[in-house]
C-alpha positions as CSV (number, residue, x, y, z in Angstrom):
1,M,33.7,63.9,87.8
2,I,36.8,63.2,90.2
3,A,36.8,60.0,92.3
4,M,36.0,60.3,95.6
5,K,39.8,59.7,96.6
6,E,40.8,63.0,95.6
7,K,41.1,65.3,99.0
8,L,39.2,68.8,98.9
9,K,42.0,71.5,98.7
10,R,43.3,72.5,101.8
11,T,43.0,76.7,101.4
12,L,41.9,78.4,104.6
13,T,44.2,79.6,107.3
14,L,43.5,80.5,111.4
15,F,41.4,84.0,110.4
16,D,39.6,82.1,107.8
17,T,37.7,79.8,109.6
18,T,37.5,82.4,113.1
19,L,35.8,85.0,110.8
20,A,33.9,82.3,108.9
21,G,32.6,80.8,112.6
22,I,32.2,84.0,113.8
23,G,30.2,85.4,110.7
24,I,27.8,82.7,111.5
25,I,27.8,83.2,114.9
26,V,27.1,87.0,115.1
27,G,24.8,86.2,112.0
28,A,21.1,87.1,112.4
29,G,20.2,85.9,116.1
30,I,21.7,88.8,117.7
31,Y,19.9,91.6,115.9
32,A,16.9,89.9,116.2
33,I,15.9,88.3,119.4
34,I,18.2,90.7,121.9
35,G,14.7,92.7,123.0
36,K,13.0,89.7,123.3
37,A,15.3,88.4,125.6
38,A,15.2,92.0,127.9
39,G,11.7,91.6,128.2
40,I,12.5,88.8,130.0
41,V,15.6,89.5,132.2
42,G,15.4,93.0,132.4
43,N,19.1,95.3,132.5
44,A,20.7,91.7,133.1
45,V,20.2,90.6,129.6
46,W,24.0,90.9,129.5
47,L,24.2,88.2,132.2
48,S,21.8,85.7,130.4
49,F,24.1,86.3,127.3
50,L,27.0,85.6,129.6
51,I,25.4,82.2,131.0
52,G,24.3,81.1,127.4
53,A,28.2,81.7,126.3
54,V,29.3,79.3,129.4
55,V,27.0,76.6,128.1
56,A,28.2,77.0,124.6
57,G,31.8,77.4,125.6
58,I,31.4,73.7,127.0
59,T,30.2,72.2,124.2
60,A,32.7,74.4,121.8
61,M,35.3,72.4,123.9
62,S,33.9,69.2,123.5
63,Y,34.0,70.0,119.6
64,A,37.4,71.5,119.9
65,E,38.7,67.8,121.4
66,L,37.3,65.9,119.3
67,S,38.3,67.6,115.9
68,S,41.4,67.8,116.9
69,L,41.1,63.8,117.3
70,F,39.3,63.6,114.0
71,P,40.0,66.7,111.5
72,K,37.2,65.4,109.2
73,A,34.7,67.4,107.0
74,G,31.9,65.3,108.1
75,A,32.9,66.0,111.8
76,E,30.0,65.5,113.8
77,Y,29.0,62.5,111.7
78,V,32.4,61.0,112.3
79,Y,32.6,61.9,115.7
80,A,29.0,60.0,116.6
81,R,29.9,57.2,114.5
82,R,33.6,56.9,116.0
83,S,31.7,56.2,120.1
84,F,28.0,55.0,119.3
85,G,28.4,53.2,115.6
86,N,26.4,54.1,112.5
87,R,22.8,54.3,113.5
88,I,23.3,57.1,116.3
89,A,25.8,58.8,113.9
90,F,22.9,58.7,111.0
91,V,20.9,60.1,113.3
92,V,22.5,62.9,114.4
93,N,23.5,64.1,110.8
94,W,19.6,63.4,109.8
95,L,18.9,66.0,112.4
96,L,22.0,67.9,111.6
97,V,21.4,68.4,108.1
98,L,17.6,69.0,108.8
99,G,18.4,71.4,111.2
100,T,20.5,73.8,108.8
101,V,17.9,73.1,106.3
102,F,15.3,74.9,108.2
103,S,18.1,77.0,109.3
104,V,18.7,77.9,106.0
105,A,14.8,79.0,105.2
106,T,14.2,80.6,108.5
107,V,17.1,83.3,107.7
108,S,16.5,83.4,103.9
109,L,12.8,84.3,104.8
110,G,14.7,87.1,107.4
111,F,16.7,88.5,104.3
112,A,12.9,88.4,102.5
113,S,11.9,90.5,104.9
114,Y,14.6,93.1,105.0
115,L,14.7,93.4,101.7
116,N,10.8,94.6,101.4
117,Y,12.4,97.4,103.3
118,F,14.0,98.9,100.0
119,I,11.6,96.9,97.3
120,Q,8.9,94.6,97.5
121,V,9.2,91.3,96.6
122,P,7.4,88.0,97.2
123,Y,9.3,86.3,100.1
124,F,9.5,83.0,98.3
125,I,11.3,84.6,95.3
126,S,13.9,86.4,96.7
127,A,14.8,83.6,99.6
128,A,14.9,81.2,96.5
129,L,17.1,83.5,94.7
130,L,19.8,84.2,97.6
131,I,19.9,80.2,97.6
132,I,20.4,79.2,94.3
133,I,23.0,82.4,94.0
134,F,25.0,81.3,97.0
135,T,25.0,77.4,96.1
136,A,26.8,78.5,92.4
137,L,29.0,80.2,94.4
138,N,29.7,77.5,96.8
139,I,30.1,74.9,94.0
140,Y,32.6,77.5,92.6
141,G,34.8,77.3,95.2
142,V,35.2,77.2,99.1
143,K,37.8,79.9,98.9
144,E,35.5,82.0,96.8
145,S,32.9,81.1,99.2
146,I,34.7,82.0,102.4
147,L,36.4,85.2,101.1
148,V,32.6,86.6,100.7
149,A,31.5,85.6,104.0
150,N,34.4,87.2,105.3
151,L,33.6,90.4,103.6
152,G,29.9,90.0,105.1
153,S,31.1,88.9,108.3
154,V,33.4,92.2,108.8
155,I,30.0,94.2,107.7
156,E,27.6,92.6,110.0
157,V,30.6,92.4,113.1
158,L,31.3,96.6,111.8
159,G,27.2,96.7,112.6
160,L,27.7,95.6,116.5
161,V,31.3,97.5,116.4
162,L,29.4,100.6,116.1
163,I,26.8,100.6,118.7
164,I,29.5,99.9,121.3
165,V,31.7,102.6,119.9
166,F,29.0,105.4,119.6
167,G,27.0,104.2,123.0
168,F,30.1,103.2,124.9
169,S,29.9,106.4,127.1
170,Y,26.5,105.7,128.5
171,L,27.8,102.5,129.8
172,G,27.1,102.9,133.6
173,D,24.4,104.9,133.4
174,V,21.7,102.1,134.9
175,D,22.0,99.1,136.8
176,Y,22.9,95.6,135.3
177,F,21.8,93.4,137.7
178,A,18.0,94.8,137.5
179,L,15.4,92.4,136.4
180,P,11.8,93.1,135.7
181,P,9.4,93.9,138.8
182,D,8.3,90.8,140.7
183,S,10.7,88.6,138.5
184,H,12.6,85.4,140.5
185,P,16.4,85.4,139.7
186,S,15.5,82.2,137.7
187,V,14.4,84.4,134.6
188,L,18.3,84.6,133.9
189,F,18.3,80.6,132.8
190,L,15.1,80.9,130.7
191,G,16.7,84.2,128.6
192,A,20.1,82.3,128.4
193,S,17.8,79.4,126.6
194,L,16.3,82.3,124.3
195,L,19.9,83.8,123.7
196,F,21.7,80.5,123.3
197,F,20.3,80.5,119.3
198,A,22.3,83.5,119.1
199,F,25.6,81.5,119.6
200,L,25.1,78.8,117.2
201,G,27.7,78.9,114.3
202,F,30.9,78.1,116.3
203,E,29.9,74.1,115.6
204,S,30.2,74.1,112.0
205,V,33.8,75.3,111.9
206,P,34.9,71.8,112.2
207,R,33.4,70.8,109.0
208,L,36.2,73.1,107.0
209,A,38.7,71.1,108.6
210,E,39.9,69.1,105.1
211,E,39.9,72.7,103.6
212,T,41.9,73.8,106.7
213,K,45.8,73.8,106.7
214,D,47.0,72.1,109.9
215,A,43.7,71.8,110.8
216,E,44.7,69.6,113.9
217,G,45.7,73.0,115.0
218,V,44.1,75.4,113.7
219,I,40.4,73.9,114.1
220,P,40.3,73.9,117.9
221,K,41.7,77.1,118.0
222,A,39.5,78.9,115.7
223,V,36.4,77.3,117.3
224,L,37.3,78.6,121.0
225,L,38.4,81.9,119.5
226,S,34.9,82.5,117.4
227,L,32.6,82.0,120.4
228,A,34.8,84.4,122.4
229,I,35.2,87.1,120.2
230,S,31.3,86.9,120.0
231,T,30.8,86.8,123.4
232,I,32.9,89.7,124.0
233,L,30.4,91.7,121.5
234,Y,27.0,90.6,122.6
235,I,27.6,91.4,126.5
236,L,29.0,94.7,124.9
237,V,26.4,95.6,122.9
238,A,23.6,94.1,125.4
239,M,25.2,96.4,128.4
240,I,25.1,99.3,125.9
241,A,21.4,98.9,124.2
242,V,20.1,99.1,128.1
243,S,22.1,101.9,128.9
244,V,20.4,103.8,125.9
245,V,17.0,102.3,125.3
246,N,15.2,101.3,128.4
247,W,14.1,97.6,128.8
248,S,10.9,97.6,128.4
249,E,10.9,99.9,125.0
250,L,13.6,97.8,124.0
251,S,11.6,94.5,124.4
252,A,8.5,96.0,122.5
253,S,10.8,96.8,119.6
254,D,10.8,94.7,116.1
255,A,13.9,96.2,115.6
256,P,15.4,96.7,118.7
257,L,19.3,97.5,117.4
258,A,17.6,99.8,114.8
259,M,16.3,101.5,117.8
260,V,19.4,102.2,119.9
261,A,21.5,102.8,117.0
262,E,18.5,105.7,116.1
263,N,18.4,106.8,119.6
264,L,22.6,107.0,119.4
265,L,22.6,108.5,115.6
266,G,19.6,109.8,114.7
267,S,16.6,108.4,112.6
268,K,18.9,108.0,109.1
269,V,20.8,105.2,110.9
270,G,17.7,103.0,110.0
271,V,18.3,102.7,106.3
272,V,22.3,101.6,107.6
273,L,20.9,98.8,110.2
274,A,18.1,97.7,107.7
275,L,21.7,97.0,104.9
276,I,23.4,95.5,107.8
277,A,20.8,93.1,108.6
278,L,20.9,92.2,104.9
279,F,24.3,91.7,105.1
280,S,24.3,89.8,107.8
281,T,21.5,87.3,107.1
282,S,22.6,86.6,103.8
283,N,26.2,86.1,104.8
284,T,24.7,83.8,107.7
285,V,23.1,81.6,104.8
286,L,26.5,81.6,102.9
287,I,28.1,80.1,105.2
288,M,25.5,77.7,106.8
289,L,25.2,76.2,102.7
290,V,29.2,75.9,102.6
291,T,29.7,74.1,105.9
292,T,26.4,71.8,106.1
293,T,27.9,71.0,102.4
294,R,30.9,69.7,103.9
295,L,29.0,67.8,106.1
296,L,27.3,65.9,102.9
297,Y,30.5,65.3,101.5
298,G,31.3,63.7,104.4
299,L,29.1,61.2,104.5
300,G,29.8,59.8,100.9
301,E,33.7,60.8,101.6
302,G,35.6,57.3,101.9
303,G,32.8,55.4,101.2
304,R,30.5,55.8,104.0
305,G,26.9,55.7,102.8
306,F,25.6,58.0,100.0
307,R,28.6,57.9,98.4
308,R,27.7,60.0,95.2
309,L,27.6,62.6,98.0
310,G,31.1,62.6,98.1
311,E,31.6,63.2,94.5
312,V,33.9,66.5,94.1
313,S,33.8,68.9,90.8
314,K,37.2,69.4,88.7
315,R,37.3,72.8,91.1
316,K,37.8,70.0,93.9
317,T,34.1,71.2,95.6
318,P,31.6,68.5,96.7
319,W,28.7,69.5,94.1
320,I,26.2,67.2,94.2
321,A,25.9,67.6,98.0
322,A,25.8,71.3,97.6
323,I,22.7,70.9,95.1
324,V,21.1,68.2,97.1
325,L,21.1,70.8,100.0
326,A,19.8,73.8,98.2
327,I,16.9,71.8,97.3
328,L,16.0,70.5,100.4
329,S,16.5,74.2,101.4
330,L,14.1,75.4,98.7
331,V,11.5,72.6,99.4
332,A,11.3,74.7,103.3
333,V,11.3,78.3,102.0
334,A,8.5,77.1,99.7
335,R,6.5,77.5,102.9
336,E,7.0,80.9,103.7
337,D,6.4,79.8,107.2
338,V,8.7,81.8,109.4
339,K,7.3,80.2,112.4
340,F,7.2,76.7,111.2
341,V,10.8,76.1,110.1
342,A,12.3,78.1,113.5
343,Y,10.6,75.5,115.5
344,S,11.8,72.7,113.5
345,A,15.4,73.5,113.3
346,D,15.3,74.2,117.6
347,F,15.3,70.9,119.3
348,T,17.7,69.2,116.3
349,T,20.8,71.5,118.2
350,F,20.2,69.7,121.6
351,F,19.9,66.6,120.4
352,V,23.0,66.9,118.8
353,F,25.2,68.8,121.8
354,G,24.0,66.1,123.8
355,T,25.7,63.6,121.3
356,I,28.8,65.5,120.8
357,N,29.4,66.0,124.9
358,L,28.7,62.5,125.3
359,A,31.2,61.3,122.4
360,V,33.9,63.0,124.9
361,V,32.8,61.6,127.8
362,W,32.8,58.0,125.7
363,F,36.7,58.1,124.2
364,R,37.6,59.3,127.9
365,L,36.3,56.3,129.6
366,T,36.7,53.6,126.9
367,K,40.1,54.8,125.3
368,P,42.1,56.8,127.7
369,W,45.1,56.4,125.6
370,L,44.4,59.0,123.0
371,K,46.1,62.0,122.8
372,P,44.1,64.9,121.6
373,G,45.8,68.1,119.8
374,F,43.4,70.1,122.6
375,R,41.9,68.6,125.5
376,T,38.6,69.8,127.9
377,P,40.3,70.2,131.3
378,E,38.7,67.5,134.0
379,V,37.7,67.8,137.2
380,L,38.7,65.9,140.0
381,G,40.1,63.4,137.4
382,L,37.0,63.1,135.1
383,P,35.2,64.2,132.4
384,L,33.0,66.2,134.7
385,L,32.3,69.4,131.9
386,P,31.3,67.6,128.8
387,M,28.9,65.8,131.6
388,V,27.5,68.8,132.6
389,G,27.6,69.8,128.8
390,A,25.4,66.6,128.0
391,A,22.8,67.7,131.1
392,T,22.4,71.2,129.9
393,C,21.5,70.2,126.3
394,V,18.7,68.3,127.9
395,L,17.6,70.6,130.2
396,L,17.5,73.0,127.5
397,A,15.5,70.7,125.2
398,L,13.0,70.7,127.5
399,T,12.6,74.4,128.0
400,S,11.9,74.7,124.6
401,S,8.0,75.0,123.4
402,L,5.4,72.4,123.4
403,E,5.6,72.3,119.3
404,S,9.2,72.2,119.4
405,I,9.8,69.4,121.6
406,V,6.8,67.6,119.9
407,L,8.1,68.4,116.3
408,G,11.9,67.5,117.2
409,L,10.6,63.8,118.8
410,A,8.9,63.3,115.5
411,L,12.1,64.1,113.4
412,T,14.2,62.0,115.6
413,A,12.4,59.0,115.2
414,L,11.6,59.2,111.9
415,G,15.4,59.4,112.0
416,F,15.6,55.8,113.3
417,A,13.3,54.9,111.0
418,A,14.9,55.8,108.4
419,Y,18.3,53.9,108.8
420,E,16.8,51.0,109.1
421,V,14.7,51.2,105.9
422,L,17.8,52.3,104.1
423,R,19.9,49.8,105.9
424,R,17.6,47.0,105.1
425,I,17.5,48.0,100.8
426,K,21.4,48.5,101.2
427,L,21.7,52.5,100.3
428,I,24.1,53.0,103.4
429,D,26.8,51.1,104.7
């Protein structure tokens, strides 16, 4: 194996990283949850998307600022370690890795369910094969992985563009501020809390920093561009969806966008949407495996704990980190319990995003001389936006289900305990 001091190969451009971000943001979320959100907020589902985008945008700016200061593959680990020390950094990575493992399992099982539309295969077998094949591609090379992911991104975005193009003429047919009967405007925030899942993915872009040309300039732009483009797609699709299909029918459907497409183009389009869903879910799995492998690599690179995770192959890819992530994902998939793995992924996001926003606040207040390539706008000379971002993450965490809150707190406590044990036996620095 090549020594850890060897750097990863820089091959990725602004186009590559932006499209990768769009690929994982658009992913499986929009195809599954838009109907459930419509049941909460009616025709105003687009407005909940906009609120969710604003919340995600604040955290995206924090990521952009920190990635311009520390363009490292370890991303969140580096940010947390530089601001709050090794203990918090370890727990952040602990939750990130576990969250991604559960997310990979969730989306892989989603892929398996869509595959059953065409051929009956046990969920575990098809989900496991997907993880194994994409792990092999991940080890083969990041450029090859991103090329495949970019193709998947184009296909899944085309599914949304298809709805936008053929449904654009329907815009204006309904009241886009109409809520379900007897609903309070506060349901818009409940809808935004649900739809926030559809924006996850922009935070993965900084993990590609060490394989990106001119990372200090490219990564912040890619983070914000991928989120902005995804938001535009979401809002247009949401407005068209409730224009073509009544919001109550949309909320009752297991495949809401397929219902919209069928109303626009006929019943045979269900097969096309199922194929797009396969590309969407598989593409999301690939990009999560690629980016989180680089996160694990960041743990070992440069002498930080778990040094073997920093080893790279002859093709300069972090092969040990890729295999570890695949094994953990296969263990999670073995339960074949989508609800369990989805709940397990929920709480981790808010803990990590809250920490990232607080890291920006910490650097602004304690090291004002730092000059990041991208700087989150100040309000009255204070970093109020990341403060609001951190508070919002706490609020969203508290609006999650009781099961996800309890499980998330248990995983967090376990992370702190694991750090103390590993530190005492000197397995980490």
